[in-house]
N, CA, C, O and the ligand as a Tripos MOL2 file, in Angstrom:
@<TRIPOS>MOLECULE
protein
  241   239    61     0     0
PROTEIN
NO_CHARGES

@<TRIPOS>ATOM
      1 N           2.4420    0.1540   12.0530 N.3       1 MET1
      2 CA          2.1130   -0.9100   11.1070 C.3       1 MET1
      3 C           1.9390   -0.3100    9.7200 C.2       1 MET1
      4 O           1.1520    0.6130    9.5100 O.2       1 MET1
      5 N           2.6800   -0.8470    8.8070 N.am      2 VAL2
      6 CA          2.5720   -0.3760    7.4310 C.3       2 VAL2
      7 C           2.2810   -1.5710    6.5360 C.2       2 VAL2
      8 O           2.4710   -2.7240    6.9230 O.2       2 VAL2
      9 N           1.8250   -1.2740    5.3580 N.am      3 ARG3
     10 CA          1.5070   -2.3740    4.4580 C.3       3 ARG3
     11 C           1.8460   -1.9900    3.0280 C.2       3 ARG3
     12 O           1.9100   -0.8140    2.6700 O.2       3 ARG3
     13 N           2.0570   -2.9990    2.2460 N.am      4 LYS4
     14 CA          2.3360   -2.7950    0.8350 C.3       4 LYS4
     15 C           1.5380   -3.8100    0.0370 C.2       4 LYS4
     16 O           1.2200   -4.9030    0.5060 O.2       4 LYS4
     17 N           1.2300   -3.4060   -1.1850 N.am      5 ARG5
     18 CA          0.5360   -4.3170   -2.0820 C.3       5 ARG5
     19 C           1.5190   -4.8110   -3.1340 C.2       5 ARG5
     20 O           2.2200   -4.0280   -3.7750 O.2       5 ARG5
     21 N           1.5510   -6.0910   -3.2900 N.am      6 CYS6
     22 CA          2.4470   -6.6740   -4.2710 C.3       6 CYS6
     23 C           1.9710   -6.3350   -5.6810 C.2       6 CYS6
     24 O           0.7930   -6.4920   -6.0030 O.2       6 CYS6
     25 N           2.8900   -5.8740   -6.5080 N.am      7 GLY7
     26 CA          2.5240   -5.5250   -7.8710 C.3       7 GLY7
     27 C           2.3280   -6.7320   -8.7580 C.2       7 GLY7
     28 O           1.8090   -6.6090   -9.8670 O.2       7 GLY7
     29 N           2.7300   -7.8750   -8.2950 N.am      8 ARG8
     30 CA          2.6180   -9.0830   -9.1170 C.3       8 ARG8
     31 C           1.3800   -9.8900   -8.7680 C.2       8 ARG8
     32 O           0.5850  -10.2310   -9.6430 O.2       8 ARG8
     33 N           1.2190  -10.1950   -7.4840 N.am      9 CYS9
     34 CA          0.0870  -11.0420   -7.0970 C.3       9 CYS9
     35 C          -0.9720  -10.2590   -6.3210 C.2       9 CYS9
     36 O          -2.0120  -10.8120   -5.9620 O.2       9 CYS9
     37 N          -0.7140   -8.9780   -6.0620 N.am     10 HIS10
     38 CA         -1.6600   -8.0790   -5.4010 C.3      10 HIS10
     39 C          -1.9540   -8.4830   -3.9650 C.2      10 HIS10
     40 O          -2.9480   -8.0480   -3.3830 O.2      10 HIS10
     41 N          -1.1050   -9.3010   -3.4030 N.am     11 ASN11
     42 CA         -1.2520   -9.6440   -2.0000 C.3      11 ASN11
     43 C          -0.8380   -8.4490   -1.1420 C.2      11 ASN11
     44 O           0.1380   -7.7620   -1.4390 O.2      11 ASN11
     45 N          -1.5980   -8.2180   -0.0730 N.am     12 ILE12
     46 CA         -1.2340   -7.1710    0.8670 C.3      12 ILE12
     47 C          -0.4020   -7.7970    1.9740 C.2      12 ILE12
     48 O          -0.8260   -8.7550    2.6200 O.2      12 ILE12
     49 N           0.7690   -7.2540    2.1830 N.am     13 SER13
     50 CA          1.5960   -7.7530    3.2670 C.3      13 SER13
     51 C           1.8290   -6.6380    4.2720 C.2      13 SER13
     52 O           1.8310   -5.4560    3.9280 O.2      13 SER13
     53 N           2.0210   -7.0340    5.5030 N.am     14 TYR14
     54 CA          2.1420   -6.0780    6.5960 C.3      14 TYR14
     55 C           3.5080   -6.1790    7.2360 C.2      14 TYR14
     56 O           4.1550   -7.2260    7.2200 O.2      14 TYR14
     57 N           3.9290   -5.0610    7.7990 N.am     15 SER15
     58 CA          5.1940   -5.0560    8.5090 C.3      15 SER15
     59 C           5.1340   -3.9940    9.5970 C.2      15 SER15
     60 O           4.3530   -3.0450    9.5220 O.2      15 SER15
     61 N           5.9520   -4.1680   10.5780 N.am     16 LEU16
     62 CA          6.0010   -3.1770   11.6470 C.3      16 LEU16
     63 C           6.7070   -1.9150   11.1870 C.2      16 LEU16
     64 O           6.4600   -0.8320   11.7160 O.2      16 LEU16
     65 N           7.5630   -2.0490   10.2260 N.am     17 SER17
     66 CA          8.3280   -0.9090    9.7690 C.3      17 SER17
     67 C           8.5520   -1.0070    8.2710 C.2      17 SER17
     68 O           8.6560   -2.1020    7.7190 O.2      17 SER17
     69 N           8.6250    0.1390    7.6190 N.am     18 ALA18
     70 CA          8.8590    0.1560    6.1800 C.3      18 ALA18
     71 C          10.3400    0.0340    5.8620 C.2      18 ALA18
     72 O          10.7370   -0.0300    4.6980 O.2      18 ALA18
     73 N          11.1370    0.0020    6.8950 N.am     19 ARG19
     74 CA         12.5670   -0.0520    6.6550 C.3      19 ARG19
     75 C          13.0200   -1.4970    6.4720 C.2      19 ARG19
     76 O          12.3980   -2.4420    6.9570 O.2      19 ARG19
     77 N          14.1060   -1.6190    5.7640 N.am     20 GLY20
     78 CA         14.6560   -2.9480    5.5660 C.3      20 GLY20
     79 C          14.0750   -3.6420    4.3530 C.2      20 GLY20
     80 O          13.2590   -3.0770    3.6250 O.2      20 GLY20
     81 N          14.4950   -4.8430    4.1500 N.am     21 ARG21
     82 CA         14.0690   -5.6050    2.9820 C.3      21 ARG21
     83 C          12.6530   -6.1090    3.1650 C.2      21 ARG21
     84 O          12.2520   -6.5310    4.2500 O.2      21 ARG21
     85 N          11.9110   -6.0550    2.0800 N.am     22 TRP22
     86 CA         10.5060   -6.4430    2.1400 C.3      22 TRP22
     87 C          10.2220   -7.3170    0.9300 C.2      22 TRP22
     88 O          10.3330   -6.8780   -0.2140 O.2      22 TRP22
     89 N           9.8590   -8.5460    1.2030 N.am     23 VAL23
     90 CA          9.5780   -9.4930    0.1270 C.3      23 VAL23
     91 C           8.1630  -10.0180    0.2870 C.2      23 VAL23
     92 O           7.7380  -10.3580    1.3910 O.2      23 VAL23
     93 N           7.4480  -10.0800   -0.8030 N.am     24 CYS24
     94 CA          6.0810  -10.5960   -0.7690 C.3      24 CYS24
     95 C           6.0940  -12.0450   -0.2840 C.2      24 CYS24
     96 O           6.8000  -12.8850   -0.8430 O.2      24 CYS24
     97 N           5.3140  -12.3350    0.7530 N.am     25 PRO25
     98 CA          5.2860  -13.7090    1.2730 C.3      25 PRO25
     99 C           4.5610  -14.6750    0.3400 C.2      25 PRO25
    100 O           4.6800  -15.8920    0.4820 O.2      25 PRO25
    101 N           3.8210  -14.1350   -0.6010 N.am     26 GLU26
    102 CA          3.0480  -15.0020   -1.4920 C.3      26 GLU26
    103 C           3.8670  -15.4640   -2.6920 C.2      26 GLU26
    104 O           3.9200  -16.6530   -3.0060 O.2      26 GLU26
    105 N           4.4930  -14.5160   -3.3450 N.am     27 CYS27
    106 CA          5.1670  -14.8580   -4.5900 C.3      27 CYS27
    107 C           6.6560  -14.5380   -4.5610 C.2      27 CYS27
    108 O           7.3820  -14.8730   -5.4960 O.2      27 CYS27
    109 N           7.1080  -13.8970   -3.5020 N.am     28 GLY28
    110 CA          8.5320  -13.6420   -3.3900 C.3      28 GLY28
    111 C           9.0020  -12.3900   -4.1110 C.2      28 GLY28
    112 O          10.2050  -12.1460   -4.2130 O.2      28 GLY28
    113 N           8.0630  -11.5950   -4.6120 N.am     29 GLU29
    114 CA          8.4190  -10.3510   -5.2810 C.3      29 GLU29
    115 C           9.0820   -9.3990   -4.2900 C.2      29 GLU29
    116 O           8.6750   -9.2960   -3.1330 O.2      29 GLU29
    117 N          10.1040   -8.7110   -4.7700 N.am     30 ASP30
    118 CA         10.7910   -7.7540   -3.9050 C.3      30 ASP30
    119 C           9.9810   -6.4600   -3.8300 C.2      30 ASP30
    120 O           9.8540   -5.7370   -4.8180 O.2      30 ASP30
    121 N           9.4420   -6.1810   -2.6580 N.am     31 LEU31
    122 CA          8.5980   -5.0010   -2.4820 C.3      31 LEU31
    123 C           9.3200   -3.8840   -1.7440 C.2      31 LEU31
    124 O           8.6970   -2.9250   -1.2890 O.2      31 LEU31
    125 N          10.6130   -4.0120   -1.6310 N.am     32 THR32
    126 CA         11.3610   -3.0330   -0.8570 C.3      32 THR32
    127 C          11.1490   -1.6170   -1.3900 C.2      32 THR32
    128 O          11.0520   -0.6670   -0.6140 O.2      32 THR32
    129 N          11.0780   -1.4790   -2.6960 N.am     33 ASP33
    130 CA         10.9220   -0.1540   -3.2850 C.3      33 ASP33
    131 C           9.4780    0.1540   -3.6530 C.2      33 ASP33
    132 O           9.1860    1.2040   -4.2260 O.2      33 ASP33
    133 N           8.5970   -0.7460   -3.3270 N.am     34 ALA34
    134 CA          7.1910   -0.5010   -3.6310 C.3      34 ALA34
    135 C           6.6360    0.5690   -2.6990 C.2      34 ALA34
    136 O           7.0740    0.6780   -1.5540 O.2      34 ALA34
    137 N           5.6850    1.3530   -3.1710 N.am     35 PRO35
    138 CA          5.0970    2.3940   -2.3210 C.3      35 PRO35
    139 C           4.2380    1.7960   -1.2220 C.2      35 PRO35
    140 O           3.6460    0.7290   -1.3850 O.2      35 PRO35
    141 N           4.1800    2.4920   -0.1140 N.am     36 LEU36
    142 CA          3.3630    2.0270    0.9980 C.3      36 LEU36
    143 C           1.8920    2.2210    0.6840 C.2      36 LEU36
    144 O           1.4920    3.2060    0.0630 O.2      36 LEU36
    145 N           1.1040    1.2680    1.1220 N.am     37 GLU37
    146 CA         -0.3350    1.4210    1.0430 C.3      37 GLU37
    147 C          -0.7900    2.2720    2.2120 C.2      37 GLU37
    148 O          -0.2840    2.1400    3.3260 O.2      37 GLU37
    149 N          -1.7370    3.1350    1.9540 N.am     38 ARG38
    150 CA         -2.2710    3.9250    3.0620 C.3      38 ARG38
    151 C          -3.4070    3.1560    3.7210 C.2      38 ARG38
    152 O          -4.2870    2.6320    3.0370 O.2      38 ARG38
    153 N          -3.3890    3.0900    5.0140 N.am     39 PRO39
    154 CA         -4.4830    2.3860    5.7000 C.3      39 PRO39
    155 C          -5.7780    3.1440    5.5290 C.2      39 PRO39
    156 O          -5.9070    4.2860    5.9700 O.2      39 PRO39
    157 N          -6.7290    2.5100    4.8900 N.am     40 ASP40
    158 CA         -8.0140    3.1630    4.6980 C.3      40 ASP40
    159 C          -9.0970    2.2700    5.2700 C.2      40 ASP40
    160 O          -9.5350    1.3100    4.6350 O.2      40 ASP40
    161 N          -9.5090    2.5910    6.4400 N.am     41 ARG41
    162 CA        -10.5630    1.7940    7.0690 C.3      41 ARG41
    163 C         -11.9130    2.3170    6.6140 C.2      41 ARG41
    164 O         -12.2640    2.1900    5.4410 O.2      41 ARG41
    165 N         -12.6500    2.8840    7.4980 N.am     42 SER42
    166 CA        -13.9250    3.4540    7.0920 C.3      42 SER42
    167 C         -13.8100    4.9780    7.0810 C.2      42 SER42
    168 O         -14.7500    5.6880    7.4380 O.2      42 SER42
    169 N         -12.6610    5.4580    6.6710 N.am     43 THR43
    170 CA        -12.4210    6.9000    6.6790 C.3      43 THR43
    171 C         -12.3790    7.4280    5.2510 C.2      43 THR43
    172 O         -11.5040    8.2140    4.8880 O.2      43 THR43
    173 N         -13.3380    6.9820    4.4540 N.am     44 ALA44
    174 CA        -13.3230    7.3630    3.0420 C.3      44 ALA44
    175 C         -13.5080    8.8600    2.8580 C.2      44 ALA44
    176 O         -13.0890    9.4240    1.8470 O.2      44 ALA44
    177 N         -14.1310    9.4950    3.8280 N.am     45 ASN45
    178 CA        -14.3750   10.9270    3.6920 C.3      45 ASN45
    179 C         -13.2160   11.7560    4.2290 C.2      45 ASN45
    180 O         -13.1650   12.9700    4.0310 O.2      45 ASN45
    181 N         -12.3090   11.1090    4.8940 N.am     46 ILE46
    182 CA        -11.1520   11.8120    5.4240 C.3      46 ILE46
    183 C          -9.9590   11.4560    4.5550 C.2      46 ILE46
    184 O          -9.2490   10.4810    4.8010 O.2      46 ILE46
    185 N          -9.7650   12.2600    3.5510 N.am     47 VAL47
    186 CA         -8.7370   11.9420    2.5800 C.3      47 VAL47
    187 C          -7.4910   12.7760    2.8580 C.2      47 VAL47
    188 O          -7.5240   14.0020    2.7500 O.2      47 VAL47
    189 N          -6.4300   12.1350    3.2030 N.am     48 PRO48
    190 CA         -5.1810   12.8780    3.3950 C.3      48 PRO48
    191 C          -4.6180   13.3240    2.0550 C.2      48 PRO48
    192 O          -5.2080   13.0860    1.0010 O.2      48 PRO48
    193 N          -3.5080   13.9500    2.1170 N.am     49 VAL49
    194 CA         -2.8850   14.4430    0.8870 C.3      49 VAL49
    195 C          -2.5730   13.2850   -0.0380 C.2      49 VAL49
    196 O          -1.8590   12.3510    0.3260 O.2      49 VAL49
    197 N          -3.1160   13.3640   -1.2320 N.am     50 ARG50
    198 CA         -2.8940   12.3040   -2.2010 C.3      50 ARG50
    199 C          -2.0570   12.8390   -3.3590 C.2      50 ARG50
    200 O          -2.1890   13.9990   -3.7520 O.2      50 ARG50
    201 N          -1.2330   12.0160   -3.8750 N.am     51 PRO51
    202 CA         -0.5310   12.4160   -5.0980 C.3      51 PRO51
    203 C          -1.5370   12.6170   -6.2200 C.2      51 PRO51
    204 O          -2.4540   11.8090   -6.3610 O.2      51 PRO51
    205 N          -1.3980   13.6560   -7.0140 N.am     52 PRO52
    206 CA         -2.3900   13.9550   -8.0550 C.3      52 PRO52
    207 C          -2.4100   12.9350   -9.1670 C.2      52 PRO52
    208 O          -3.3330   12.9280   -9.9800 O.2      52 PRO52
    209 N          -1.4150   12.0760   -9.2210 N.am     53 ALA53
    210 CA         -1.3460   11.1200  -10.3210 C.3      53 ALA53
    211 C          -2.3030    9.9530  -10.1290 C.2      53 ALA53
    212 O          -2.5790    9.2110  -11.0710 O.2      53 ALA53
    213 N          -2.8090    9.7900   -8.9170 N.am     54 LEU54
    214 CA         -3.7030    8.6690   -8.6750 C.3      54 LEU54
    215 C          -5.0140    8.8510   -9.4070 C.2      54 LEU54
    216 O          -5.4670    9.9730   -9.6350 O.2      54 LEU54
    217 N          -5.6070    7.7520   -9.7650 N.am     55 GLU55
    218 CA         -6.8900    7.8170  -10.4350 C.3      55 GLU55
    219 C          -7.9170    8.4350   -9.5020 C.2      55 GLU55
    220 O          -7.9040    8.1720   -8.3000 O.2      55 GLU55
    221 N          -8.7950    9.2440  -10.0420 N.am     56 PRO56
    222 CA         -9.7880    9.9140   -9.1830 C.3      56 PRO56
    223 C         -10.7760    8.9250   -8.6080 C.2      56 PRO56
    224 O         -11.2330    8.0030   -9.2830 O.2      56 PRO56
    225 N         -11.0930    9.1380   -7.3540 N.am     57 HIS57
    226 CA        -12.0630    8.2780   -6.7040 C.3      57 HIS57
    227 C         -13.4290    8.9370   -6.7440 C.2      57 HIS57
    228 O         -13.5500   10.1560   -6.6230 O.2      57 HIS57
    229 N         -14.4260    8.1390   -6.9110 N.am     58 ASP58
    230 CA        -15.7740    8.6460   -6.9400 C.3      58 ASP58
    231 C         -16.2830    8.8060   -5.5200 C.2      58 ASP58
    232 O         -16.7440    7.8460   -4.9030 O.2      58 ASP58
    233 N         -16.1960   10.0230   -5.0070 N.am     59 LEU59
    234 CA        -16.6070   10.2740   -3.6320 C.3      59 LEU59
    235 C         -18.0940   10.5660   -3.6280 C.2      59 LEU59
    236 O         -18.5100   11.7250   -3.6460 O.2      59 LEU59
    237 N         -18.8600    9.5550   -3.6060 N.am     60 ASN60
    238 CA        -20.2960    9.7300   -3.6820 C.3      60 ASN60
    239 C         -20.8700    9.8940   -2.3010 C.2      60 ASN60
    240 O         -22.0810   10.0550   -2.1510 O.2      60 ASN60
    241 ZN          3.3140  -11.1690   -4.4900 Zn       61 ZN61
@<TRIPOS>BOND
     1     1     2 1
     2     2     3 1
     3     3     4 2
     4     3     5 am
     5     5     6 1
     6     6     7 1
     7     7     8 2
     8     7     9 am
     9     9    10 1
    10    10    11 1
    11    11    12 2
    12    11    13 am
    13    13    14 1
    14    14    15 1
    15    15    16 2
    16    15    17 am
    17    17    18 1
    18    18    19 1
    19    19    20 2
    20    19    21 am
    21    21    22 1
    22    22    23 1
    23    23    24 2
    24    23    25 am
    25    25    26 1
    26    26    27 1
    27    27    28 2
    28    27    29 am
    29    29    30 1
    30    30    31 1
    31    31    32 2
    32    31    33 am
    33    33    34 1
    34    34    35 1
    35    35    36 2
    36    35    37 am
    37    37    38 1
    38    38    39 1
    39    39    40 2
    40    39    41 am
    41    41    42 1
    42    42    43 1
    43    43    44 2
    44    43    45 am
    45    45    46 1
    46    46    47 1
    47    47    48 2
    48    47    49 am
    49    49    50 1
    50    50    51 1
    51    51    52 2
    52    51    53 am
    53    53    54 1
    54    54    55 1
    55    55    56 2
    56    55    57 am
    57    57    58 1
    58    58    59 1
    59    59    60 2
    60    59    61 am
    61    61    62 1
    62    62    63 1
    63    63    64 2
    64    63    65 am
    65    65    66 1
    66    66    67 1
    67    67    68 2
    68    67    69 am
    69    69    70 1
    70    70    71 1
    71    71    72 2
    72    71    73 am
    73    73    74 1
    74    74    75 1
    75    75    76 2
    76    75    77 am
    77    77    78 1
    78    78    79 1
    79    79    80 2
    80    79    81 am
    81    81    82 1
    82    82    83 1
    83    83    84 2
    84    83    85 am
    85    85    86 1
    86    86    87 1
    87    87    88 2
    88    87    89 am
    89    89    90 1
    90    90    91 1
    91    91    92 2
    92    91    93 am
    93    93    94 1
    94    94    95 1
    95    95    96 2
    96    95    97 am
    97    97    98 1
    98    98    99 1
    99    99   100 2
   100    99   101 am
   101   101   102 1
   102   102   103 1
   103   103   104 2
   104   103   105 am
   105   105   106 1
   106   106   107 1
   107   107   108 2
   108   107   109 am
   109   109   110 1
   110   110   111 1
   111   111   112 2
   112   111   113 am
   113   113   114 1
   114   114   115 1
   115   115   116 2
   116   115   117 am
   117   117   118 1
   118   118   119 1
   119   119   120 2
   120   119   121 am
   121   121   122 1
   122   122   123 1
   123   123   124 2
   124   123   125 am
   125   125   126 1
   126   126   127 1
   127   127   128 2
   128   127   129 am
   129   129   130 1
   130   130   131 1
   131   131   132 2
   132   131   133 am
   133   133   134 1
   134   134   135 1
   135   135   136 2
   136   135   137 am
   137   137   138 1
   138   138   139 1
   139   139   140 2
   140   139   141 am
   141   141   142 1
   142   142   143 1
   143   143   144 2
   144   143   145 am
   145   145   146 1
   146   146   147 1
   147   147   148 2
   148   147   149 am
   149   149   150 1
   150   150   151 1
   151   151   152 2
   152   151   153 am
   153   153   154 1
   154   154   155 1
   155   155   156 2
   156   155   157 am
   157   157   158 1
   158   158   159 1
   159   159   160 2
   160   159   161 am
   161   161   162 1
   162   162   163 1
   163   163   164 2
   164   163   165 am
   165   165   166 1
   166   166   167 1
   167   167   168 2
   168   167   169 am
   169   169   170 1
   170   170   171 1
   171   171   172 2
   172   171   173 am
   173   173   174 1
   174   174   175 1
   175   175   176 2
   176   175   177 am
   177   177   178 1
   178   178   179 1
   179   179   180 2
   180   179   181 am
   181   181   182 1
   182   182   183 1
   183   183   184 2
   184   183   185 am
   185   185   186 1
   186   186   187 1
   187   187   188 2
   188   187   189 am
   189   189   190 1
   190   190   191 1
   191   191   192 2
   192   191   193 am
   193   193   194 1
   194   194   195 1
   195   195   196 2
   196   195   197 am
   197   197   198 1
   198   198   199 1
   199   199   200 2
   200   199   201 am
   201   201   202 1
   202   202   203 1
   203   203   204 2
   204   203   205 am
   205   205   206 1
   206   206   207 1
   207   207   208 2
   208   207   209 am
   209   209   210 1
   210   210   211 1
   211   211   212 2
   212   211   213 am
   213   213   214 1
   214   214   215 1
   215   215   216 2
   216   215   217 am
   217   217   218 1
   218   218   219 1
   219   219   220 2
   220   219   221 am
   221   221   222 1
   222   222   223 1
   223   223   224 2
   224   223   225 am
   225   225   226 1
   226   226   227 1
   227   227   228 2
   228   227   229 am
   229   229   230 1
   230   230   231 1
   231   231   232 2
   232   231   233 am
   233   233   234 1
   234   234   235 1
   235   235   236 2
   236   235   237 am
   237   237   238 1
   238   238   239 1
   239   239   240 2
@<TRIPOS>SUBSTRUCTURE
     1 MET1         2 RESIDUE 1 A MET
     2 VAL2         6 RESIDUE 1 A VAL
     3 ARG3        10 RESIDUE 1 A ARG
     4 LYS4        14 RESIDUE 1 A LYS
     5 ARG5        18 RESIDUE 1 A ARG
     6 CYS6        22 RESIDUE 1 A CYS
     7 GLY7        26 RESIDUE 1 A GLY
     8 ARG8        30 RESIDUE 1 A ARG
     9 CYS9        34 RESIDUE 1 A CYS
    10 HIS10       38 RESIDUE 1 A HIS
    11 ASN11       42 RESIDUE 1 A ASN
    12 ILE12       46 RESIDUE 1 A ILE
    13 SER13       50 RESIDUE 1 A SER
    14 TYR14       54 RESIDUE 1 A TYR
    15 SER15       58 RESIDUE 1 A SER
    16 LEU16       62 RESIDUE 1 A LEU
    17 SER17       66 RESIDUE 1 A SER
    18 ALA18       70 RESIDUE 1 A ALA
    19 ARG19       74 RESIDUE 1 A ARG
    20 GLY20       78 RESIDUE 1 A GLY
    21 ARG21       82 RESIDUE 1 A ARG
    22 TRP22       86 RESIDUE 1 A TRP
    23 VAL23       90 RESIDUE 1 A VAL
    24 CYS24       94 RESIDUE 1 A CYS
    25 PRO25       98 RESIDUE 1 A PRO
    26 GLU26      102 RESIDUE 1 A GLU
    27 CYS27      106 RESIDUE 1 A CYS
    28 GLY28      110 RESIDUE 1 A GLY
    29 GLU29      114 RESIDUE 1 A GLU
    30 ASP30      118 RESIDUE 1 A ASP
    31 LEU31      122 RESIDUE 1 A LEU
    32 THR32      126 RESIDUE 1 A THR
    33 ASP33      130 RESIDUE 1 A ASP
    34 ALA34      134 RESIDUE 1 A ALA
    35 PRO35      138 RESIDUE 1 A PRO
    36 LEU36      142 RESIDUE 1 A LEU
    37 GLU37      146 RESIDUE 1 A GLU
    38 ARG38      150 RESIDUE 1 A ARG
    39 PRO39      154 RESIDUE 1 A PRO
    40 ASP40      158 RESIDUE 1 A ASP
    41 ARG41      162 RESIDUE 1 A ARG
    42 SER42      166 RESIDUE 1 A SER
    43 THR43      170 RESIDUE 1 A THR
    44 ALA44      174 RESIDUE 1 A ALA
    45 ASN45      178 RESIDUE 1 A ASN
    46 ILE46      182 RESIDUE 1 A ILE
    47 VAL47      186 RESIDUE 1 A VAL
    48 PRO48      190 RESIDUE 1 A PRO
    49 VAL49      194 RESIDUE 1 A VAL
    50 ARG50      198 RESIDUE 1 A ARG
    51 PRO51      202 RESIDUE 1 A PRO
    52 PRO52      206 RESIDUE 1 A PRO
    53 ALA53      210 RESIDUE 1 A ALA
    54 LEU54      214 RESIDUE 1 A LEU
    55 GLU55      218 RESIDUE 1 A GLU
    56 PRO56      222 RESIDUE 1 A PRO
    57 HIS57      226 RESIDUE 1 A HIS
    58 ASP58      230 RESIDUE 1 A ASP
    59 LEU59      234 RESIDUE 1 A LEU
    60 ASN60      238 RESIDUE 1 A ASN
    61 ZN61       241 GROUP 0 **** ****
């Protein structure tokens, strides 16, 4: 299960696979080339490899 966040309406949509065409069900934005959202449940302290360009998170 993967998910993406729409850059236009910020709706999170889910899919079984990141392959294929992906369109936001809310506004119809084409999310095919949008980056995948990482599933972050209550694992805030377990941070996988993040791209350095992301804004720093306050790990309090
Ligand atoms: Zn949207």
